[in-house]
C-alpha positions as CSV (number, residue, x, y, z in Angstrom):
1,M,133.3,115.5,117.2
2,K,132.2,115.8,113.6
3,I,129.1,117.4,112.0
4,V,127.9,115.1,109.3
5,E,125.1,115.6,106.7
6,I,123.3,112.3,106.0
7,D,121.2,112.1,102.8
8,I,118.6,109.3,102.7
9,K,116.6,108.5,99.6
10,M,113.9,105.9,100.0
11,P,110.4,104.9,98.7
12,Y,107.8,107.3,100.1
13,E,105.5,104.5,101.3
14,K,108.2,103.1,103.6
15,R,109.4,106.4,104.9
16,G,107.5,106.5,108.2
17,K,108.4,103.0,109.3
18,I,112.1,103.4,108.6
19,L,112.3,106.9,110.0
20,T,111.1,105.9,113.4
21,K,114.0,103.5,113.7
22,V,116.5,106.0,112.3
23,L,115.4,108.8,114.5
24,G,115.4,106.6,117.5
25,K,119.0,105.7,116.8
26,L,120.0,109.4,116.3
27,R,118.1,110.8,119.3
28,G,119.9,113.7,120.9
29,K,122.5,114.0,118.1
30,I,120.3,115.7,115.4
31,K,121.1,119.3,114.7
32,D,118.9,119.9,111.7
33,I,116.5,117.8,109.6
34,H,114.9,118.5,106.2
35,F,112.1,116.5,104.5
36,L,111.9,117.0,100.8
37,P,108.7,116.2,98.9
38,P,108.7,112.9,96.9
39,T,109.7,112.9,93.2
40,S,107.3,111.8,90.4
41,K,108.8,108.3,90.9
42,G,107.8,108.1,94.5
43,I,111.3,108.6,96.0
44,S,111.4,110.7,99.2
45,E,114.6,112.5,100.4
46,I,115.6,113.3,104.0
47,R,118.6,115.3,104.9
48,I,119.8,115.1,108.5
49,E,122.7,117.0,110.2
50,V,124.1,115.0,113.0
51,T,127.0,115.5,115.5
52,E,128.8,112.2,115.8
53,E,132.2,110.8,117.1
54,N,132.3,107.5,115.2
55,V,130.9,108.1,111.7
56,P,131.7,104.7,110.1
57,E,129.9,102.8,112.9
58,L,126.8,105.1,112.5
59,L,126.7,104.6,108.8
60,T,126.8,100.8,109.1
61,H,123.9,100.9,111.5
62,L,121.9,103.2,109.2
63,K,122.6,101.0,106.1
64,N,121.3,98.0,108.0
65,M,118.1,99.9,108.8
66,V,117.5,101.5,105.4
67,K,117.7,98.4,103.1
68,E,115.4,99.7,100.4
69,G,117.1,103.1,100.0
70,K,120.3,104.9,99.4
71,I,122.4,106.7,102.0
72,T,125.1,109.2,101.2
73,F,127.0,111.5,103.6
74,K,129.5,114.3,103.8
75,V,131.4,115.7,106.7
76,L,130.6,119.4,107.2
77,S,133.1,120.2,109.9
78,E,135.4,118.6,112.4
79,A,135.9,119.9,115.9
């Protein structure tokens, strides 16, 4: 089991539509979530801490959902 921080940057206008899909996929695995305000260019940032067994599979699913954004991640701890 790993705790992973996923950082998603996407256009502010599309945030709600994409987040419903992402949060539906991550239901029950979320430890913490932070919504940062949009930048002057209209880019919104969301940081999600998730407990996950298979991180590469999760990232491929998220990249397919978030096509107009950027996803980065880092592993915080391994248990």
